[in-house]
PAVEXDREN-802131 format. One record per residue: x, y, z of N, C-alpha, C in turn; residue in one letter. Coordinates in steps of 0.02 Angstrom, whole numbers, plus 50000, padded with zeros to 5 digits. Example, Ala and Ser with C-alpha at 12.3 -4.5 7.8 and 13.67 -1.06 7.14 Angstrom:
<atoms>
506604971650390506154977550390506604983550390A 506424988850354506844994750357506455000250394S 
</atoms>
This chain:
<atoms>
503724893650386504214898850401504694899450343M 504864905350319505314906150264506004903450281P 506344901050229507024898650237507424900150175G 507994896950167508394898050107508064894850048L 508064898349993507754895749932508194890349903A 507914884949876508304879749845508724882549788P 509354880349787509794882449734510154888849747G 510004892349803510334898549820510834897149875D 511424899649866511944898849916511874904149968S 511994902250030511964907150084512594911350087A 513104909250052513724913150053513754917849995G 514364920049978514454924549922514804930849944G 514994934849896515344941049911514884946049943G 515174950949975514764955850010514344960049965P 514504960549901514114964649854513594960549817D 513544954249831513074950049794512454948949834S 511934946449800511324944349835511454937549863V 511534937049930511794931049961511264925849977N 510634927449972510124922549988509444925549975G 508934921449977508264923949967507804920750018T 507304924450039506794921850084506174920550043L 505924914450045505344912450006504794910450054V 504234914250058503684912150101503354905850074P 503114901750120502794895550100502174896950060Y 502094893450006501494894049965501394887449929S 500764885449923500624879249887500704880249812S 500704886549790500774888049719501464891249708D 501924887549681502604889949673502644895549622S 502134896349580502164901349527502034908349554H 501744908949613501584915549639501994917149702V 502494913049717502904914249776503304920649769S 503274924849819503684930949819504384929349844A 504884932449815505574931349835505854937849863I 506094937449925506364943349959507114942849963Y 507494947749940508224947349941508494947650012P 509004943850025509324943650091510064945250080L 510244951550090510934953650079511284954150146R 511624948850167511954948850232512694950450227H 513014949250169513704951350159514224947150195G 514024941350222514504937050256514834932250207L 515474930950219515824926050178515654918950201N 515644914150156515504907250176516074904450219P 515944899150256515324895150256514804897750306P 514164897150288513604899050331513354892750365I 513334892850431513144886750466512414886550487S 512114892450499511434892250527511084898850511R 510414898350501509994904150489509404903750538V 509294909150576508744909450623508264914950602S 507624913550603507114918350580506614919650636V 506474925950649505974927850698505604933950673S 505014935150702504614940950682504914947250710W 504934952450669505124959150691504514963450698G 504614970050695504054974650700503684975150633R 503024975950638502634976850577502664970750531G 502754971950466502764966550416503484964750400N 503874963450451504584962050439504794955750476S 505304952550449505624946850481506334948850501L 506554946250558507234947350580507614940850568R 508084941050523508454935050502509164935550529V 509354930650570510034930350598510434925150559S 510984927350530511404922950489512064921950526V 512254915450537512854913750576513354910150531F 513994912150537514524908750500514754902550538R 515084898250502515404892450533515974894950578Q 515994892750640516544894950684517224893250654P 517684898050653518344897250622518854896150678D 519144890350678519634888750731520334890650711S 520424893150650521094894950626521314901350661D 521864901350698522084907550732522304912850684P 522444911050621522664915950572522094918650529K 521494917550552520914919950513520874927450515S 520464930150469520424937450462520014940750517D 519744936850563519374939750618518694942450598G 518384939850545517724942150524517204940450576E 516694944650580516164943550629515824936850617V 515554934150671515264927550666514554927350642G 514234933150631513554933150606513284940150598G 512704940550568512364946950558511614945950565K 511274951350583510544951350588510284956050534V 509854953350490509584957150434508824957450442V 508534963350430507804964150433507524964150363E 507054959850349506754959050283506024961050287V 505814965850247505114968050245504724963650198T 504184960750223503764956350183503194960150152L 503004958150091502424961050058502594967750027G 502124970149988502184976549954501614981049974K 501674987349957501124991949969500524990149925S 499934991249948499344989849909499344994349847R 499254991249791499264994849727499944997949714D 500444996249754501094999349747501085006749765G 500555009149798500485016249812500455017849886E 500065014049923499925015749993500185010050037I 500595011650085500875006650131500345004650182S 500484999150217500014996850268499945001950324D 500495005250342500455010350394500025016150372A 500085018150308499675023550283498945021650279Q 498815015250263498115012850262497815013250332W 498205011450382497945011850450497815019150470R 498245023650447498145030750460497495033150428K 497375030850366496755032750332496155029850369I 496215023550390495655020250425495475023950488A 495975025850528495835029450590495595036650576Y 495905039950526495715046750512495015047450484G 494755042350452494085042750422493525041150471S 493705039050531493185037250580492785043350602V 493135048850620492785054750645492315057850593S 492545059050531492075061650481491475057050469P 491595050450468491055045750457490555046050515F 490805046050577490355046150634489955052650637A 490285058250621489935064650621489385064750569L 489515062050510489005061950458488425057550478L 488555051850510488015047450532487595050850586Q 487925054650630487555058350681487095063550649S 487355067050600486945072050566486375068750528R 486505062950499485985059450463485425057350510K 485605054850569485105052750618484705058750643N 485055064550653484705070550676484215073050623S 484435072750560483995074950505483385070450499T 483505063850508482945059150504482455060350561A 482715061950621482265063250678481845069450666S 482145074750638481775080750623481225079450571L 481395075250523480895073650471480305069950500S 480455065350546479905061450577479465066050620R 479775070950651479385075550693479035080850652M 479195081250587478885085950540478965093150564Q 479555094750587479705101650607479925105650547L 479785112050547480005116250492480755117350498S 481115117150442481845117850446482045124850468P 482615125150501482885131550522483105135650462S 483065142350466483315146350410484055145550399P 484405143150450485125141950444485285134650427Y 484785130750412484885123750397485235122850330H 485745118650330486135117350269485805111850229L 485905112050163485685106550122486115100450137E 485825094450126486175088350145486835087650106W 486845089750043487445088950003488025093050032W 487875098450068488405102450099488725098650157E 488325094850195488615090650247489055085250216Y 488805082250162489205076950129489835079950098V 489785086150074490385089350045490905090550099M 490695092550158491155093450213491485086850232E 491075081550234491325074750247491835072650193Y 491675074150130492115072250075492785075850079S 492775082150097493405085950103493835083250159K 493515081450215493895078650271494225072050251D 493845067750217494125061350195494665062550142I 494535067050095495015068350042495685070850068G 495675074650123496305077150150496735071550178S 496425065950196496805060150220497165056550163L 496905057250104497155053250048497725056650011L 497925062750032498495066050001498275071749957G 498765075449932498635081249889499125081149831D 498895078749772499345078249714499365084649672P 499085090049698499005096049656499655099149634K 500215096949661500855099849643501145096949579T 500805091949550501085088349493501235093049434A 500755097549417500865102049361500715109249380L 500785110749445500545117149469501005123049450A 501645122149458502095127749446502665125549402T 502945130349367503525128949325504155129849365L 504645125649354505275126149391505775129949350I 506325131649382506805136049349507205132449295E 507335125949305507745122349256507365121849190D 507625124949136507255124949072507235118149039P 507665113549060507685106949029507215101949062N 506855103949114506395099549147505685101549128E 505325096749099504635098049077504165098149137V 504235093149181503805092649239504135095649300F 503765099249341504045101549405504125095649453P 504525096649504504615091349553503975090549594K 503805084249608503185082849644503325082349719K 502905085749756502955085249829502665078649853V 502135076349821501795070249842501535066549781E 501665060049778501425056049722500665055049729E 500305055149673499585054049677499425046749688P 498815045349710498595038449720497925037449684S 497815031249663497185029649630496585030549676S 496695029449741496155030249790495925037549792L 496405042149794496235049249794495895051149728K 496145048549672495855050149607495125047749603A 494995041649627494305039049626493855043149672A 494115045049730493705048949777493515055649746W 493985058949712493835065349681493325064649625E 493355059249588492845058049536492155057649567L 492095053649620491445052949653491205059649681M 491665063549708491475069949737491215074749684E 491585075349629491395080349579490745078749543M 490595072249534489985070449498489375070049543F 489455068049607488875066649648488745071849703Y 489255075549724489175079749783489235087149769V 489755089149735489925096249729489445099749679D 488905102549706488415105849664488675112549636K 489145115649670489395122149649489815121749586L 490105115949573490555115349515490215112149455S 489565110949458489225107649403489265111749339Q 489275118449345489295122749286489955122349249A 490495120549283491145119949250491455113049261W 491015107949259491235101049267491755098949215L 491675100749151492205098849103492895101549122P 492925107549149493575110349170493855106549230E 493415104149274493655100149330493945093549305R 493655090749253493925084649225494615085849194L 494705091749164495365093449136495875093549192V 495715096749248496175096949304496285090049333D 495745086049336495805079249364496295075149323W 496235075449256496685071549214497405073949221L 497505080449229498185083049238498495080449302A 498085079549354498345077049418498475069649418D 498075065749380498095058549388498255054649325Y 498455058049271498625054449210499225049949220N 499655051749268500245047549281500045040649308S 499465040149341499235033649367499045029049310L 498725031949259498515027849201499125025549162I 499685029149168500295027449132500565020649153S 500375018249212500615011749236500365006149191I 499745006749166499445001449126499395003249052D 499355009649035499235011648966499735017148946L 499895017648881500285023448858499865029748865P 500175035048889499815041348900500265047148878T 499975053048875500365059048861500885060048916V 500695058548978501155059249033501765054849024H 501665048549007502235043948999502685046148941S 502385048748888502785051148831503205057148851K 502915061648890503285067548912503855065648960L 503725060949005504245058849051504825055649013V 504665051448964505195048348924505595053548886E 505245058548858505595063748820506015068148866F 505765069448926506145073548973506805070348990Q 506825063748995507455060249010507955060748953N 507725062348892508175062548835508285069648809Q 507965074648840507985081348813508685084448817I 509075082448866509745085348874510215083048819V 510045077648784510485075048731510335078148663T 509805082348659509605085248595509915092148586L 510265092948531510585099448517510105104248482Q 509735101748433509235105748397508555102548409V 508215104848460507615101348484507055101548433I 507005107048393506455107648345506535102948286E 507115099948277507215095148223506965088148241D 506835087048305506615080448327505855079848320D 505605074948282504875074248273504505073148338P 504845070048388504505068848451504335075348487R 504735080448476504625086948507503945089748488Y 503795089848424503155092448400502575087848417W 502715081448416502185076648434501985077548507D 502475078648552502325079448622501985086048637L 502195091348601501865097748610501125097248590I 500995093848535500295093048513499895088948563S 500205083648590499855079448639499695083348703S 500195087148728500075091048788499545096448777A 499545099448717499035104548702498345101348698L 498305095348671497655091948663497315090648730A 497705089248782497415087748848497415093848893V 497605099748867497535105848905498095107448953G 498695104448943499255106048986499615112048956W 499305117848959499525123748924500195126248949L 500325125649014500945128049042501545124249013E 501455117649006501995113548978502095115148904I 501545116348869501585117848798501995124348787V 501815129548825502175135948818502905135048836V 503045131248888503735130148908504125126548854K 503825121348824504155117648771504265122048709L 503765126148693503845130648635504435135348645L 504545137548706505085142348717505765139048725R 505775132448716506415128948708506625128848634L 506185131548592506315131648520506965135448506H 507345133048457507995135948442507965143048417G 507405145248391507355152148365507385157348420S 507315155348484507365160048539508095161448559Y 508555157648533509255158748549509485165448517R 509895169148554510105175748532510495175448466L 510875170148457511265169648395510845167648335D 510195166148345509765163848291509245169148271Q 509135174048314508585178748302508655182548237L 509255184248219509355188248158509145184548095G 509215177948094509065174048034508375170748038R 508065170448098507445166648105506895170848139R 506865177148119506385181648151505665179548137E 505515177848074504825175848057504635169348092T 505095164648092504975158248125504855159348199E 505265163448230505185164848302504535168548315N 504345173048269503715176548278503115171948276G 503125167048231502575162248228502535157948291L 503125155848315503135151848377502855155948435V 503065162148440502835166448495502095168048488E 501855168848426501145170248415500715164448439A 500925158348424500545152548447500575152048523V 501165153448552501225153248625500765158348658A 500715164348628500275169448656499545167348650V 499355164548593498665162248585498495156948637L 498965152448649498845147248700498765150448768I 499185155448783499155158748849498495162448858S 498175164648804497555168448808496945164048798K 497015157648801496445153148788495895154348840M 495275155548818494715156548865494555150048902P 494425150648967494235144849008493605146649047R 493095142449041492465143749076492505140449145M 492765144449192492865142049260492915148149306R 492775147449370492775153249414493465156149427P 493975151949428494655154349442495145149149416A 495765150849416496295146349394496855146449444I 497165140749455497685140249505498295144349486D 498675146249536499285150049525499765145849483A 500085149149435500555145649392500265142949328G 499595142749324499265140449263499065146349220K 498975144949156498835150449109498145149549078I 497895154949048497225155049019496825160649050G 496295162749016495855168149040495195165149063E 495005166449125494415163449155493805167849146C 493225164549135492585168049129492065164049168F 491705167549212491205164249252490535163949217K 490375169149178489725169349144489785166649074A 489275162949053489285159848987489295164948931K 488905170448932488935175348876489625178348867P 489965179948923490635182648917491115177548888D 491035171248909491465166048882491355165048808F 490735165248785490575164148714490905169548672V 490855175848694491165181248656491925180348652K 492235178748710492955177848710493165171848668A 492765166548671492905160448632492885161948558W 492365165348535492315166948463492885171548440E 493065176448483493605180948465494275177148462R 494375172548509494995168548510495045163948450W 494495160748433494495156248374494605160248310R 494335166348308494435170548248495175172348240A 495515173548297496225175048293496625169048269Q 496425163048291496765156948269496665155948194I 496045156848171495905156048100496295161148058T 496335167348082496715172448046497455170748042K 497735168148098498445166248097498545160248052L 498065155648051498135149548010498165151347935D 497815156647916497805158547845498305164147829S 498745165647875499225171047865499745169247812S 500025174347780500555173347730501235172247761A 501285173147827501935172347859502185165147856F 501725160447846501935153447844502385152047784W 502275155747730502695154747670503425156847685I 503515161847729504175164347745504545160047797Q 504185154947825504495150547875504865145047839C 505535145047843505935140247806506005133547842D 505865133247906505965126947943505335122747939H 505375117247902504785113247887504475110447951R 504885107447997504605104448058504235109648100Q 504515115648104504175120948143503515122848110T 503535123648044502925125648009502375120448018R 502545114148007502045108848012501815107948084E 502285108348131502095107448201501625112848226G 501775119148208501345124648230500665124348197L 500655122748132500005122048097499585116548129K 499915111248149499555105748182499265107948248N 499625112148284499365114748348498765119348336M 498775123248283498205127448267497595123248252L 497695117548218497125113148203496835110148267Q 497275108748315497025106248380496585111548412I 496815117748414496425123048446495785124648407M 495775123148342495175124048302494705118048307L 494915112748342494475107048354494455101948298G 494995101048262495025095948210495035089048243N 494505085148232494425078848267494975073948249V 495175073648186495695068948165496365070548199D 496525076948203497155078848235497115077448310V 496555078848341496475077348412496545069948426L 496255065948382496285058648392496995056048385C 497375058748338498065056548329498525059248383S 498345064648416498775067648467498675064748536S 498125061148547497975058248613498115050848612T 498205048048673498405040948679497835036348697C 497365038548736496795034248754496165038448756H 495595035048765494955038348755494835044048805W 495095043448866494985048748915495335055148894M 495925054748865496265060648840495895063748781E 495645059548736495235062048681494595065348706L 494305062448758493705065048789493825072148816Y 494395072948851494565079548878494685084648823I 495005082448768495145087048713494495089648680S 493975085448679493325087648653493035093348696H 493095092648762492845097948806493225104448795F 493875103948782494285109948775494175113548709L 494105109848654494155112948589493545111948544Y 493085107448562492505106248519491855107648555I 491755104848615491125105448650491225108148720R 491425114448728491555117048795490925117948837P 490335117748806489715118848843489345112348858F 489685106748851489365100348865489135100048937T 488505098248948488225097949016487745092049020A 487675089349080487215083749090487575077149078G 487425072349121487755065849115487575062249050L 486975063249025486775059848963487205062148905E 487305068648898487735071248844488455069248854S 488685069348916489385067548930489495060148916M 488995056048931489075048848919489065047348844Y 488645050848808488635049948735489305051648704S 489605057148727490265059048702490795054048723L 490745051448784491225046448808491195040148765A 490595037948747490535032048704490855033148636Q 490765039048609491075040648545491835040348551K 492115043448603492845043348612493095036348626C 492695032448663492905025648679492945021348616F 492495022448569492515018648506493125020648464R 493315026948467493885029248428494545027148459L 494565026548525495185024848560495055018948607K 494815013548579494625007748620495245004248647H 495215002248711495744998248742495444991848769T 495804986348761495534979848781495514979148857S 495974982348892495994981648965496044988548997N 495494992149002495504998949028495724999249101P 496015004849120496225005949189495615006249234H 495705004449298495145004349345494825011249353K 495205016549347494915023149351494465024549290L 494675021849233494265022749173493615018749178M 493645012849207493035008849217492555012349265R 492835015349317492415019149363492105025149329L 492485028549286492225034249250491635032349205M 491695026749170491155024449126490525022949167I 490615019849225490035018449268489695024749291G 490085029849309489795036149332489425039749275I 489755040249217489445043749161488825040149136L 488825033449140488245029549119487695029249170G 487805032549228487315032649283487115025549303E 487605021149301487495014149320487765013249390N 487325013849440487545013749509487825007049530N 487545001549502487814994949518488534994249495E 488684996849436489364996649410489835000949453V 489595006749473490015011049515490195007649580V 489705004549613489845000949675490324995149663L 490204991449609490634985749594491344987849580A 491434993249543492114995649527492464998449588E 492085001849632492375004249694492624998449736C 492224993149740492414987349780492994983549748S 492944982349683493454978249650494114981949643R 494084988349626494704991949612495024995449671G 494624997249722494895001449775494764998749845F 494454993049851494404989649915493794991449956G 493744988050013493154988650056493104995450089T 493684998550104493655005250134493295010150087W 493485009850023493215014549975492455013849969M 492215007749960491505006949948491105008550011V 491375007050070491005008450132490915015950143A 491415019950121491375027150132491085030850072H 491205028350012490985031849952490235031249941A 489905026549974489175025949969488845032549990I 489145036050039488855042350060488875047550004E 489395047349963489445051949906488935049949853L 488895043549839488455041149786487725042849800L 487515041949862486815043149879486645050449888T 487165054749895487035061949903486785065149839A 486975062249781486785065449718486335061249674G 486055055849700485645051549658485105048249700S 484475049749685483925046449720483895039049704N 484055037349640484055030249620484585026349660E 485165029449669485685026149708485485025449781A 485135030449808484905030049876484425024249886D 483975023349839483505017649842483885011049835I 484375010949789484755004849776485125002449838L 485475006949872485905004749928485525003849993V 484915006749999484545006050061483975001050057H 483854998250000483324993249992483524986750028E 483074984250069483214977950104483124972050056E 483614967650055483624962250006483574955550041R 483104951550017482994944950046483594940350034E 483924941149975484494936949960485104938550003D 485084944250038485634946050084485424945350157L 484884941550168484664940650237484274946450265G 483984950550220483584956150243483974962550255G 484614962650240485004968750249485084972250182I 485294978550185485384982550124486104982050100S 486224984650039486904984750013487364989150056L 487084994650081487484999050124487714995250186E 487254991750218487444988050278487924982350261E 487834979150205488284973750184489004976250178L 489094981750143489784984250132490084986850197H 489684989650241489954991750306490154985750348R 489754980450345489924974450383490564971250357L 490644971250291491254968350262491864972450283V 491794979050281492364983250301492504982450376Y 491984982050416492084981050488492414974350502A 492244969250463492574962750471493314963250455Q 493484967050403494184968050387494544971650443L 494234976850471494544980350527494634975850588L 494134971950603494154967850663494654962050658S 494874960550597495354955050588496074957150602S 496184963650614496864966150625496914968750696H 497464967150729497564969050799497564976550808L 497804980250758497884987450765497264991550744L 496774988250715496184992050691495524989550717T 495514984150756494874981350778494484986450821W 494854991050854494514995650900494035000350864Q 494145001550798493705006250763493145002650726I 493154996050726492614992350693491924993750724A 491864994750791491194996050819490855002150789P 491225007250767490915013150737490495011150677I 490745006550637490395004550577489864999250592Y 489994994950641489504989850658488874993050688L 488964998050728488375001150759487965005250710T 488245006750652487845010150601487435005250559S 487514998750572487144993550537486564991350582C 485954993050562485384992350607485184985150619M 485274980850569485014973950576485504969250610R 486104968850584486574963850608487174966850644Q 487224973450645487824976550672487934975150746G 487424975950788487514975150859487664967950878M 487354963250843487504956250856488234954550840G 488474957050784489174955850766489654959550812L 489444965350837489854968950885489934964950950L 489394961950972489434957751032489904951851021E 489864948750963490314943250947491044945650946I 491154951450916491824954150912492114955350981L 491714958351025491964959851093492094953451132L 491674948551124491764942351161492364938351137L 492594939651075493174936051049493834939451067K 493804945451095494424948851112494734945651175Q 495394945151177495724942151236495624946551298P 495574943251355495464946851418496044945951466V 496604943351441497174942151486497474948651511Q 497504953751466497794960151485497254965051507E 497394968351563496894973051589496774978951542N 497294981151506497204986751460496714984951405Q 496784978951378496324976651326495614976051354M 495554973451414494894972651445494574979551457L 494974984251481494704990951493494464994151429L 494824992851374494604995551310493944992451289K 493884985951298493254982551282492674985351324N 492814986351388492284988751432492074995951414L 492564999951391492395006751370491935006651308E 492075001951262491655001251203490944999051225I 490914994451272490264992251297489884998151329C 490245002351365489915008051398489645012951346R 490035014151293489825018851242489195016551206L 489135010051197488565007451158488055003851202Y 488105004951269487605002551317487524994951313E 488074991451310488064984151308488234981451378L 487774982651425487914980851495487984973351503D 487584969451468487624962251474488294959551450G 488544962151394489194960051368489744962251415I 489674968251443490174970751490490234966151550S 489674964151578489684959651636489994952951617S 489814950551558490074944051537490834944351528H 491084949851499491814950551491492164950751559L 491874954151607492184954451674492164947651707M 491634943851695491594937051723492144932651692E 492224933051626492734929051593493424930951619I 493554937451626494204939651651494314937251722S 493794937751763493874935551832494044928151837G 493704923951798493854916851799494544915251771M 494744919051720495414917951692495954919451745Y 495884925151779496384926851830496364921851888H 495774919451906495734914651961496094908151943W 495994905851882496314899551861497074900251857K 497314906451847498034907451842498334910151906H 497974909551960498264910952026498224918252047G 497944922652007497884929652026497204930752059R 497154928452122496504928052155496214935052170K 496644939652190496394946352205496104949752144G 496454949352087496204952252024495564948752002C 495534942152013494934938351994494324940752033A 494414941352099493854943452141493624950552122V 494104954852106493934961752088493464961852027F 493654958151974493244958351913492574954851923W 492554949651964491924946351977491464950852019L 491764954752063491364959552101491074964852055Q 491494967252006491244972251959490674969451917Q 490694962951904490174959751864489564957751906A 489614958551973489064956552019488894949152009H 489404945152002489314937951991489304934352059D 488724934352090488674931552157488784923952157E 488584920652104488664913352101489404911552103V 489804914752060490514913052058490884915652120R 490664921352146490974923752208490854918852265L 490244916152268490104911052319490524904852309S 490614902952245491044897152230491764898452251G 492004904652238492684906352259492734906252335I 492214908752368492214908552441492284901452466A 491934896852433491974889852453492684887152444S 493014889252387493704887052377494174890252428Q 494034896452446494434899652497494374896052564L 493754893852580493664890152642494074883752642F 494104880552583494494874352579495234875652591D 495464881552569496184882952574496384885952641S 495914889552674496104892852736495734890152797V 495214886252785494794884152840495154879852891G 495634875652868495964871152914496424874852962K 496614880952944497064884752988496754891253010S 496094891453012495754897753026495884900353096I 496064895953140496204898353207496934897653225S 497354896453175498074895753187498454902053174G 499124901253175499564906953165499624909053092E 499344905153047499414906752976498884911752952S 498554915053000498044919852981498314925352935F 498934927652949499214933052909499344931052837K 499394924652823499524922352754498924923552709Q 498324923252736497744924252694497344930552711W 497594934252763497264940452781497314945552723E 497884945452687497964950152631497454949052577G 497284942652563496784941152512496104943952532L 495934943252595495304945952619495294953552612I 495884956652623495934963952617495794966152545E 496024962052497495914963652427495174963252408L 494794959452447494084958752431493694965152444L 494004969752481493654976052496493274975552561G 493204981252593492884981152659492174983952658S 491984987152603491324990352601490864987552548E 491124983352505490714980852450490184976052474G 489644975552438489124970652453489334963952424Q 489634959852466489924953652443489424947952447L 489564942752409489104937152405489294931852455A 488794928752485488864922552523489434922652572G 489874917552565490414916352611490934921852613G 490994925852560491474931252561491294936352614L 490664937252626490444941652680490704938952747D 490684932552756490934929452817491684930752825F 492074930152771492794931252776492954938252801L 492574943152777492684950052800492524950652874H 491964947852894491774948352965492274944753009K 492514939052985492994935353025493664939153029Y 493854942352974494464946452975494404951953027R 493824955253030493714960553080493734957753151D 493444951853160493444948653226494154947053249F 494554944253204495244942453222495654948653240K 495554954053203495934960053217495744962853286K 495094962953301494874965453366495134960953422C 495124954453411495354949753462496104950553474L 496494951153422497214952153430497364958653466Q 496984963953450497074970453481496924970153556H 496374966553572496184965953643496704961953682A 496974956653654497464952453688498124956153699E 498324960053648498974963353653498974969153702S 498404972653708498384978553750497984977553815R 497654971853821497224970553879496714976153887K 496424978153830495974983853827495264981353829D 494874983553880494184981253888493744983653830A 493864989853807493464992353752493584988253689D 494214986553676494374982353619494064975453627A 494054972953688493764966353701493004966553688A 492674971953710491954972453697491804973053622R 492244976553586492164976953514492254970153482Q 492704966153508492814959353483492194955053496A 491864956153554491254952453569490704954253519V 490644960653503490134962653454490274959353386E 490904959153368491084955853305490944948453308S 491064945253367490924938153375490174936753368L 489764940853399489044939653396488784940853325M 489084945853290488884947053221489034941053178S 489604938053189489794931953151489294926253165L 489144925153228488734919353245487994920353227M 487774926553223487084927853202487014927753126R 487554929053090487524929653017487424922852985N 486924922452943486774916052909487314914052860A 487754918852838488274917052789488874913652821S 488894913452889489454910052922489374902552916T 489824899052883489754891852874489774888152941P 489364883052947489304879453010489954876053031Q 490354874052982490964870452999491484874953031R 491364881753031491834886353062491584888853130F 491004886453152490754888753217491224886953273W 491434880653275491864878453329492544882053328L 492884882853270493514886653271493414893853296P 492844896953277492724903853299492634903953375I 492224899253402492114899053474492754897253511L 493174893253480493814891553511494264897653516Y 494244901853464494614908253467494324912853521D 493664912353533493324916953579493384914753652A 493724909153665493794906753734494124912053778V 494584915853749494934921153787494444926653808K 493944927753767493434932753786492964929953840L 492844923453838492404920353887492714920253957L 493364920453959493704920154024494074926654038S 493774932154021494094938754031494144940254106W 494744942254127494884942854199494474948254232D 494334953654199494004959354230493254958354238E 492984953054212492274951854219491984949154155G 491374946554158491074943754098490924949154046P 491144947753983491004952353927490374950453888L 490164944153896489594941553858489024940353907I 488444943353894487884942853941487534936153934N 486994935353974486644928953977486334927253909V 485994932053879485664930553815486164928753760G 486734932153759487244930653708487544923753721Q 487644922253785487934915753802487464910153782T 486804910953795486324905853774486314904953698N 486394910453661486434909953588487034905653567L 487594906853599488194902953582488124895653602L 487774894453659487654887553680487204883953630L 486694887553606486244884553556486634882853492N 487094887253471487504885853412487934879653423K 488184879153485488604873353500488194866953500L 487554867353524487114861553524486954859453452Q 486814864453408486684862953337487294859753305E 487874861953326488494859153298488584851853319L 488404850353381488454843453405488004838853365S 487394841253348486944837153307487214836453236V 487494841953210487754841753141488344837053134A 488724836153187489314831753183489124824553171R 488484822953183488264816053172488164814553098L 488134819853056488024818752984488674816352952R 488624811852903489234809152872489624814252830P 489284819652807489634824452764489944830152803D 489924829752871490194835152911490954835052907F 491244841052902491974841752898492234844452963V 492664840452995492944842453059493504847553048E 493524852553091494074857353089494684854453124A 495264856453103495894854153132496034858053196E 495744855553251495824858653317496064853453367L 496304855753423496494850753475495914846253493P 496074840353520495564835253534495044837753585T 495284841353633494834843653687494524850553673Q 494554852753610494314859453593493574860153609A 493174855053590492454855553601492294855953676L 492594851653715492474851753787492704858253819N 493274860753792493544867053819493064872853805H 492774872953746492294878253728491664877553771V 491414871153779490804870153819490914872353891R 491484870653918491644872653987491684880253994Y 492004883353946492084890653949491404894153944S 490954891553901490294894553895489894893753960L 489934887653991489574886454053489824891054109A 490494891854112490784896254162490564903454151T 490584905654089490384912554074489644913754089N 489224908254078488514909054092488404910254167L 488764906354207488694907354279488924914254301G 489494916654273489744923254291489254928654268R 488954927554210488494932654184487854932954226A 487604927054249487004927054290487134930654356I 487704929154386487884932454449487964939954439L 488234941754381488344948854369487694952654358G 487164949254336486534952554323486074952654383E 486264949154439485844949154499485874955754535L 
</atoms>
């Protein structure tokens, strides 16, 4: 349990860090320290720690009681809530992860259902419907549903804001590495419609997620953010070398909107400067216009972004050649001689070299190999197609901008471009967790036959299961280890053909059965997956648990639902031990309620059937005695004979039952029991007399003369019955 860290005082001023919570760890070098700001003045006498909601601790801090009547009257303590742990990757909180886990269940289950239906149709060799969709379209729908759970970072560079001193617009939602990795898998393996403009999709992808790479590596994004924080302090922005360096970097990676915005911060646009700097301003505006007219081979462009889109390759080629000719013409123009501002002249010329595809300038303007890779697509090789060509280019860029510790997204990119499915799976698992690899396998196999064979091949070293089943089992194990997510683990376990159902049975049997709500949830899962044996076993366990803890009615209910005749008979035996000694006494009402809970119509086992019949007999007998009603008395006789004929009536209760029936044997209005019935009761009494000779016979607690009284009553009734039948 966390406590005060050694060397830290629990007191201190209200504005200071008054203490720290240190979780126990055998390795002191990795212990996390959580600040505890309670604001109480010393002395601190006691600290109490208890669990709060979620991943939080509730820490109660108490001051030393102050007996001085002149004290300042400060409160005697405070309760502080301390949140333990951090978000995974510093991006997604535990609550958000659970939301993702639950939200991804429906798309996953729907895709598995479609997969099973498709497999069934293939086995039946039916001709496909004319409206039948290609499999990748189903996977694309699945991918979009999952992607919507992971957030939407598209606002990062989508629109320009009004403040001219802000380079980046305000973000509605921060991007996550998980979303970035999912989009990479989708664009390379699933989305067939965007294959023709895949390089442009990579440009957009880097614009959305370059900020993630900034955490580990220097990037254009990090340089721009740093410059934006200092831009308000610059009086003449074009004199700062960083200004032109950042414009070139943003242009190299295709952030055209930011480039145009930065160019129009140039001092030559000021009204008081136009008269003296017309040529300089004209060159800046000419470059800005060329950038705004840059041809893009893509179907459309998002609102707020600039460039001219072309869907057909011939149209794009013509526009590209015309655009490059305009850049070359401007580069060789005589207007550069008339530009007196050296930084502007050199900066603009450098930008023209970027747009003309100068490899050296592109290399110096980018920060890591992925940015250089994107710049090649934009300005040197816009028609690059096919993973082999893209991988060859990636290797070239990687050699020019090699990093010793690449970001996990970059490692995933290399695996995808290299068509190395083992690396892709490994990077998904290592960098993004079990959720990612369990769900992304569907994307990987949608666009690669080799990947499909890889993940579905049964492996002897894995116990005969496939990689797909292995990763689903691992993810299901993670879900089942948490109280809030174990309920969705069966979805993934049942999709594992070899070991899934066995592990699902183990999971259900390990769930606590103390609470009825939890048990009902388990039983619903059993019903959905037709696990009748497990369902019965769970009800048996619950019934025995409730019986041991004194909740006899609840116990009998669950055992009845489980049709556990053996345990019900055992419970009946225990009931006989507890109520048998007073079965004919006034304490009948104390255990009548328990018999009522057993139900009146159910097919009960063994002795429980006797308890119901005896309950009915007692009610009829009491009704007959209270009202002196002959019809009620005859009904009581029928109940008596049913009891004595029933094989489930224990022999040790025969005498108490007959002793209760003495009032029926001596009914004033005439005999209620005929000769044959009386002989049956006499035979039972004779059998009882023989049974009493056995050493294991249990005597009922009745008056001493009870047996003689019953024998006399039966003999008297026999005589009355014989006379009545003459």
